[in-house]
Every structure is written in C-alpha cells, then in structure tokens.
Phi, psi and omega in degrees: 000315180296316180298319180294319180298317181290325178297317177297320182294310183286341180291328178267082189299318185298312182288326177298315179293323178295318178297313181298318181296316180296318181286328174298313181298317181294313181294321179296315179298316183294310184290314184295314182292321178295322180289320177295321177298314179296320178296320179294322177294326176294326177299330181294339181253021184299322180300324179293326178284321183283332175244082194275063176270146181297324186227134173250128177248122184228175176298151191301329185270355180289131183247344180208159194292336184273358173250140182231136171237100194306147177261171172274150180301331181290346180293336176297314179295324179297318178293320179297334182284348180287132187295333182279356185261127176278314176211155178214133184227151179286154178219131171252135176217121181195163179268127180229169179249134178259133177258122182271175185295332180274004178093353180282160182241145175228144178272135180227160173260108184269129179242125177249125184238165181297130185288328185286312185263339185058030176294129183096007180287159177299143185271338185237097178274138177260314179223153178083179180242137180298324183295337180292350178295342180280350179287160183297139173052048182243152178217159171243132182248161175266178184297325180298327181295336180300320179272323184287327185258007178270142179283150178296131179080357181254161176299153178301150179298144185217176177299130182105341179287163183230154169208184183238140171237116182055044178064018177243136184296140173230121182253129183283122178243000180191156176232136185227168171269139181208154175292148184289139180284146177296329180282349178092351180270157178287161175268139176229127178258143170209182177283160183298315181296320180289326177298324177293328176289323180288341187258137175306132188292148172212175187294319178236133187237347185286117182281317183198167172242125176261143187212168176221146181280161174289163179300136179091354179247130180288160178301318182295317180294319179295318179297320179296320179292322177299315181297319183292320188272338183250341184080000176271172179258119179252124178249144170277156184242083178245179171295162184305128179217207183250359182281125181292342176271004174273122185293329174300311180299313181300318181294313181299313182291333175297316179291327178294318184281328193248002178234167179271009182298311180299322180295318181299309180289323179296325178298318179295320178296318179296320177299317177300319178295316181295317178298317179298316179297314183297310183291314184295313182295314181295314183291318181291324177296320176296323177297317179295318180297319180294330182255015184296323180294321178292319178293322178295324178295318177298323178293321179292332180276003172111001179286132185285161177299327180295315181292321177295321178295321177297325177298316179293322178296318178298317179297314181294317180295323179295314178298318179297320180295316180293313180297318179294318180299317179294319178297319178294323178297313180293328176294321177297319177296320176297319180296320179298316178295322180294320180293319181294322182269356180064015174192153356290167179298143182214125174211121184240093173293161186297337182295329184296306179296328179295313179294319180298320178298318177297320179295316180296318179292328175297316177302315182294322180291326175297317178297319179295322179297324177297319177293320179297319179298318179292321181292326181294336179268359182272125180273134180301331182296337182292341179296327187267003176284143179274000000 
C-alpha cells in the first residue's frame, strides 16, 4: 500500500513539485521569520550579556534594561549596606555620539564601570589589556566598532587610535567581543567617572547598580532582600526564563507588549501558513481528482475506504516531510549568511522547527482530509462508465 501510494505521488511530477514548492515556501517563512524575531529579542538584552553581573538594581519603575531612570549616587552605598550583598558597583549605560576625525558622527552604547574593580568589564578581550582602561581618556571597543568607527578608505580602527565623545578625547586601548546592541551601535567601555565626563551633565547620572550576593545566598533571595531594604527594584540577570524578576524575561516581554515587532513578524508567519494551506489544499485536491479513477478502481477491487484514506495520508505526510526538510535546509543556509554578516539577528531554539514541522503536517492533513472526503463520495461503479 505504501509503495503504491508513493508511486502514484511521484508519478505526477508536476503536482508533486508544486506541493513541495508550496510547503517549502511556507516552512521557510515560518522558521526564518520566527528565528529572526527570537534573534531580535535577544539583541534587546545585549547589555545584560555584555555586563554580566548577577544582579541589576534599578529605579523602582524601570521595567527593562534599555530604559533608565537615573538613581542617586548614594544608592550605591544603600545597596552595599544590605547583608546579602557581597559587592555593589555603579554602572552608567547610555547612548552617546562619537565624533570621528572626518567630522562624521556615529551612535554608540557607552558603558561606564567601576575603575577600581572593573566589575562589568567585557569578558572576552581580543586585543589590548583590560587594566589599561584605568589610564587617562581610554576606552575599550567591541568588534562592531572596528567597522562602524573606521573612516572610509582608511585602515580599520585599532588599539592606539583616537576619536571624540562629547568633545573629549577617547583613546582605544582594547578590543573585545560583545553581543550586538539592539540599537545597532557598537559598545564602548570606559570607567564610570570618565563616562560621566563624556555624557552631558544632569542632576542624576547613575543608570544602575550591579551587585553579587554573598556565598550561600541565591541570586533571587539577594535581589528580594535588596528590594525590601532599599525600595529599589533588584532583578536577577540570567538567561531568558519564566521568572518575572529575571531582567532578561522582563526586557523581552516589555518589547513584545509595547512594540509592533511581534505583529510585524507574526503577520509574515501567518501569510506563510495561509500560502501553504492554499497551495497544498488546492494542489492535493487536484491530484486526488486526477487519480480518482485509479483510486476508484482499487475501491472496486475490494480495497476499503480506510486503506485508501491511509494512502492519501501517507502521500500528504511525505510531501510535508520533503517540503519541510528543504525549507529547514534553506533556513540553515540563511542562518550561516546571517552569522557571517552579523545581521539580521538570528536565533533558532529547538522549539521553532518542532512547531513548524507540526504546522506543516497539519496543513498536509487538512489537504488529505479534503481528498478523503471527495474519495468517500466516489462510487466504484463510476469507474466502469464510458
């Protein structure tokens, strides 16, 4: 039965190719768009990855890492006074403009960290020494800055080169690896005091306090004690999870709720589903009609409706498997190109292909049900009519 079903399917080359093409297009759109959406959401939490402190302490109304409501400088001491905290350091995080030698401006994400401990410094240095950040007017840039801050026709920016931030000299003493910023600008590290010099002054400048718990105290317990004793909001900094006190989780869901990004990507995914349903159902129904006499002959020879229906299900599932496989392959090729070019953002957790496979097979089963319904109404005697 299976061999006969596949022989009939592959025998009609035109409709088989049309079915595969439609399901490939649908699976590619669903997987690719969902993966780019997940990658973009990861970009929103890049600061948390680049400043990998266990606990972030922010103003009580702050809901995600990319919005800042400045704290008072005395809040650092308040956090340090909590018994569950081993250390707490100031952090500046803000968007600034870099002025290059040709007069052009570039937007960067400026990070200011404690000069004594260098808590919040980049973890993966490529060139230079982290300790040189304590020298006057020095900064550490990420890999993206090599291309973004280099002049056209000039050699790439390197250790020792200079540019200006707010009309103050910044000398590059190191290059590091860092996660890509959601705003698209490179990350630049300097000391906290120097970051305040680079930034236009205001009454309060402290963006956040980064902290770590003492031995034997969990991140969650320490964050809870900080919140209770200081009145500030303390978030743990873990990978994306389901805890509302996880700043990764809070940041991602803030963008999901308050931006049009999910609607934009979701619309494309829905279009892919609709296209898959339209092409697969119409083409498979046409395939069943073209082979109705052959199926009717099998029915007249004693094959039950159940076995004939299983033949159609096997045919639909086979087409779905082939179309999904090709779509997943092209998505993988797209991912390789995205990683090499560092854009667009791409992250494909295992749930995406699993759900996409289920959706494609659902489309195929709907198409098979349409064929089964038509076949169930076909009388075997009609095969012998002239």
